[in-house]
C-alpha positions, 0 to 999 in steps of 0.5 A: 954803629959802624959795625952794624952799617958794615954788615948791612952794606955787605948783606950779599955775603954769607951771614954769621951762623947761616949754616946753623939751625934756624932760631926763633926770630926777633919780632916786634910787638906790633905788626902795623903802625900809622905812618907819621905817628908816634909808636911805642913797641918792643922787639922780642928777643926769644932767647940767647945764642945757639951755643947756649951762651947769653945775649950781651948786646943788641944793636937796632938800626931805625928805618930811613925817615926816623930822626930819633928814638927813645929806648926803654930803660932795662935794669942791668942794661945800658942803652945808648942812641947814635944819631950821627947817621942812621939812628942806631939804638944799642943795649949792652949788659945782661946777659939774657940767658939762652933759655929766656926771652926779653923785650927791648922797648922803643918809642919812635915817630914812624916815617910818613910813608903809608903802604910801605913796610919798614925794617929794623935791622938788628945784630945780636951779640953773644957772650961767646963773641958770636954775632947773629945778623937779623937784617934780611928783608922778606920778599913780597909773596916769597919765602921768609929768610932764615934771619929776617929783620924785624918789620912793621907795615905802615898804614894810613894815619888815623887822623887823631893827631893830624891837621884838618884838610887843606882849606878847612877852617876849625868850627867856630865856638859861639862862646869863643870870644867870651872865653878869650876876652873875658867878656860877660854876656847880658844874662851874666850882667843881669845876674850880677846886678841882682846879686849886688842888690841882695848884698846891699839889702843884707848889709843894711839889715846887718847895720840895723840889727847891730845898731839895735843891739848897741842901743839895747845894751846902753839902756840895760846899763 
């Protein structure tokens, strides 16, 4: 994580491999997400490194306001989460061959800042030891940099998992008291009384039939 933070702090210096031909970018599988909502997405790493070596490590820093992150389990890779400062998720393993792609999944609660675009600065480490820093912000209305950081735009919450408006009381259920206390309405009382009467009648008939059978058996003997 220290290495990632150091690179971010020195974003004004030349990036590793800056003079190399542009590569396919690391892109998130979602472009937008509700502010403050829980979102599951993946960062698509399109291939390994430009020197035809594989990717063996991926470090992803969460945006400010993200307090935790759950990484996807990937066979052959070990995922760790460092939350001592800005939350950083790291996968090590592979390698991811230079001519193949892979999705590194994350589950996070987005910052509650609608209208903002949050970045997930990422460092890709190659088998050769080369590092590619995907940490550059794309200026609004400007040209995309050579190594842009994965970005997700935050929208207004859809309200599915939010509380109601301030001062708004939840709708009262006319049967709520019955459900909570276990009370029975007058209609239910009538139904219960009817069932009790039927049960008594059936029981009396059973006794009469049983008694008649016993008397008949004695007479036959």
